[in-house]
N, C-alpha and C positions, 0 to 999 in steps of 0.2 A: 503497499499499500506506499502511496506516493503521503510522504509527510509535507500537511498544506501549512502546520503552524510558521511556520516562516513567513507567512502572505499576511499582508500587513491589511486587514479590511478597513476602509473609511469610517466616518462616524454611523454612515446608516448600513456600513457591514457589506459593503460593495468596494469588488477590486476593477478597473479597465480592465476589459480582455480584449486584444488586437488577433485578428486572426488573418494567419497567411497564410498561400496555397505552397504545400507543401513542398512544390516539384520548382515551382518557377523564382518560389520568393514571393508575389505578387502581392501585396497588403488588400484585402478581400475589403474588411470592415473593423469598427472598433464597436463594442458592447460592455456590458456590464453582468459583473456573478459575484451572486452570495456564495458564501459557504457550500449549501445544498446545494447547486448550480455546478460549483467545482465540481463538489466529489461525486453525481451526477455523471459529469465527462467522465472523470477517470472510471467511474463502476462501469459502464454503459459503454464506452468508445466513441460515443455519438457528445454532440459539441451541446451543451444547454447552458442557457443566460437568464438572467434574469430582468424580467422588464420592468421598468421604471414606471413608464404610462401606465401599464396592468397591473403592477404591484403583484408580480407573482414568477415562478420557476415558466422558465421558456425554453421546449425543446425548439435548436433553431431546424427550421423543416417542417416543421409539426401541420403545417395548413397548406404549402405550396409543395412539399418535399424535395426542397433545396437543402440536403442532408448536409452534414459537416462531419466526416468520420475522423475523429483525433489520431494524427500520427506521433508527435512529440508536444512535450508542456513545458513551458520555462516561465520561472520569474527573473524580473530585474534584479539589479544588484541592491537595490530598496526594499525588494520584495513587495513593492506595491502595484505593480500591473506585472500582465502575465502574456506572454507570446502563446499562442495556441497554431501549431504547424497541422494542415486540415488536407483532406482531398475533401474538395467541394464537388456537390452535387450539385448540377445545373448553374444558378447563380446566385449569386451571395446579397446583393443588393434588392429593394422589393419595389427597385425605380425597372426591375428586368437588365440592368445591366450587368456584367460581369461583377465591378467590384463598386463598393459605397465612393471611392474616391476616382472619379471621372470627370469633376469640374478643377480646371488648373486654373492655379493664381497668376503663376507667370507661365510662359511664351509653355505651351506644350513639349513636352519629350515626345520623342519616339520609346518604345519600348525597349528595355537592355536584358542584359545578360539572357541569362538562361530563356529566360521569358521570349525571348523573339524565336530560340528552338522550337520550344513546344508551340509558340502560332503558329508559323510555318509546320511543321509534321502536322499539324490539324489539318490543315490548310491543302497536304499533298494529300492526305486521307480520304480528304472531301473529294478528290477528281478522281476518286476511284467509279467506273461507271458515267464519268463525264465524257465531254464530246472530245473524239482524241484528234478530229479538225482544228477544236477550237482552245484544247490545254497539253500542251509539251508534256509536262504529266499523267495526264491521260494517256498519251501515247508512248508512254513509254511502260506503264501497266500493261495494254494493248499488245506490246511486243515482247513480254514478256522478260521472265528469269536473264534471258541469253544479251540482250540488249541492255538491262542494267546491270549487269555486270560488266560490258563493254565498256561503260559510260565511265562505271568507277575505275578500271584501268586507265583508262587516255585520262580522267580528271588527274589521277594520281600519279601518271607520269608528267602529265604538265607542271602540278606542283613543284615534283622534283626539280625540271627543267626551270623553273621560275627560282627556286631555292637557288641555284646554281650559277644562273647567268643573268637574273633579272631582281631590279627591286623589290623594295619591302610592298609599296602597292600593287604587282602583279602576285607578290606571295601570297598576298590576302582575298585576292579576287578568286585567284585555282583553287584558293582552300576553301572557299564559299561552296565554287561548286563541285568542290569532292565531299562537301558535308550534304549538299544539297542532295546528289544524286546516292548518298548512302542512307539516307531517311528515305528516300523513294524506295529501298530495296528494304528496309524494315518495313516499311506498310506494305511494298507486295510480299511478305512473306506473312505481317500480320504478329509482329513485333512492334511493342510497344515502349516507346523513350521512360517509362517508370522500372521495364525489365532492365533497361542498359543503366539507367541509374542506379538502384539495385546492388547489379554489380559493381559497377565503379566505387560502391560504398561498401564492398562486400572487400575489395584489395583495399582500400584504405589504410595507409601504416601500415603495410605486407610489400617486404621485399621484391621487388619484381624477379630476382634468382629465386629467391622460395616460390612464387607463384610458379616460372615456367618449371621448376624440378614438379614441383606439386602436381602441374596439368600433365606432364609427362606417364608420372604416375599411372 
């Protein structure tokens, strides 16, 4: 059982809780938890909050179906804020937006980090069944594994050439081409990014030499 005694609830018995997409790092929403909501979240694996307007326990998704599955839970250095890494089903915001934080105060920035990869991969998967005349990705799906593998080989070769003979800009361009085509391969074979990230997590902190030895065994 997680020790909740280190968490500092305010005078109303509440603590702010930030929900973050476990895969992309995208901040989804801010809500509040009381002790019961926190314990229910840990016990069930589904995120519960305390509704300040309705003054009651609230299971996220109880009416919309947009549940949040808890992956991990942290508190900050002072113990007065929670960070929940979650698998979001559907959207997090009641407006229908993916995240509650969709209104820019300063100049709007593009998606960054792993979020870009996830968005690209979702687009690639959506192209299955699309017209091959209008979508390059759909044309690769239609031609199948031999063509996809051929493109990966081609892009990997071009990246090596760029690394040996060209500047940083071309290296970036060729790497992006290679990543794109490897993502098409994942989509074609039905492999999810979640599977890839789990495997990278498993290898984290392990020697590459040890990993290769164990793989041969």
